[in-house]
N, C-alpha and C positions, 0 to 999 in steps of 0.2 A: 502493498499499499505506498503511495505516494504523500508524504505529509506534508513537508517544511519547502514552501516555494520562494528563491531569494533570487529577484530578475527574473530571467526566462526558467532559468532553473528551478525540479522542481525535485525534492532530495524522499526516497527512500526510507521507509524508519528501519528495514531489514540491514543497513547495511552495519556492522560490525566497528563499534565509535571507534579504533584504531586505525580502520581504516575512511570514514567517515571524514576526518580532521583535515589527513590528507590530502583524502579526495576536494575537500573544496580549497584546501591550501592551491593545489594547482589549476581547481575548475574554474573557481567565481572570475579571476581576473583576465579569461578567455573567451570570456562570453560575449565580448565586440566578433568574436571570428563565427560567432551565430551567424546564420544570410535573414535579412527584413522579414523573407518568409517564417521560416521556422518561431513561429511562438512560443513553442513549448518543451523545454528541453528535460525528459525525464531521467534521474539518477539512480541505480539501481546497484545490486551487488549477487552476485553471482560465487555459486562456491566453485561448477564446471562447464567448460562450453564443451560440447560432446560436439559438434562441427570444426573446430580446434583448440587444440589441448594447450598448443602455447600461448591463445591470445591474454592479453593481460587486460584489453576493453573491449568489448563489443560494441559498435553501431548500428542501430537501427533507424533507417532516414524514412519518415513517412510524410513524402510532400504532398497529398491531397490529406494530409488529414496537421497539418502544418506542425504537426510533430518531429523530435528526436528521442533516440531512448541510450541512453550509454549503461552499459552492464560492467560493470568494473570488476576483477578477478582477482584474489591474495597476489597470482605475480606479479601483477600493477606494482604492488607495496616494495617486493624484494628489489625492485631494481632500481637503480640510484636516480638524485635527483631530477639530471640533467634527461637522462631516458624517459622518467614519469614525465617530461615537461612535453618532449619529441610526443611519447605517445598520449597525450593530451590535444596536444595542436593536430598532430594525423588525426585521432576520430573527432572533432569539432572540424577540421578541413571537410569530410567525408558529407558534412551538413549542405553543402554547395556539389563536391562530383558529385553526389550522387544520384544526382537530379537527370543526367545526362546518361550516367552508365547504364540506369538504370532506364531508361527511355531505350537506349540502342540494345541492350540486354533485349527487352523484348518486341523492338522490331525485329532483329537477328530471328528470335524465336520465330515470330509469324510469316517472316518470306522467308525462310529456309529450314523447316520443320526437321528434326531431328529427323522423322522417318524417310524423309524425305531423300536426305545425304548427312547420314551421322556422324561421318569422319568431318567433314569442312564446319560441321554445325558445331558439334565441338570444340575442334582447332579455333575455331573465331572467338568462340565464346571465352577461353582458355586465354586464349591472346585479347584479346577485352580487360578481363580481369587481371592478367599484369599490368597490362598498361595503364588502368585506374587506378589501380596502387604504387603503380611507379610514381602515377602524376603526382597522387596525393602525397605520397613518402619526401618527393622533390619541393614541393611547397612545405609543407610539414618544417623539411629539413633547414632552407633561407629563412623560414620566419623563426625557428627553436633560435636559431644561431643568431640572428638578429638580435631577438629578445636577450640570449644568453649575454649577449656582447654589451648592449647599451646597462644589462644590469651589473655588470662588472665595471664598464668604465662610471660608470654614475658612481661604485661604490669606491674608485682608486677616485674621485674629484670630489668627496665631501670631507 
């Protein structure tokens, strides 16, 4: 159950306390990365991600309903601070990149049905996923490096 709303973020009450405070520390200052269409970002906790056992954060975007859900896993807490920031930025950027990737995925499935050309269907979807994740990570990396450089320069000028 999502109970506490801060800006566009709505936090679940099932997030373990040690994880909750860390999530807020990294997530709240990054609200500016959410696009204007995203009216609500649910933030929750998951014990295990069957789709990706190595996932630290899982992002689900619903453009139709103007929402995003971020599910944090314990592995996120086990990462160092720079990696945590990078992962938060990466998953927030998905709120912008998923709209196009989801549209293209749906069009591929419509125009190139799996039963008509399974080899091409699979290859194109795999390539889309690879490029989508790569683009998202490239953007996250640039933004994270800029944020860390700004933070570092502010600490050394004060």
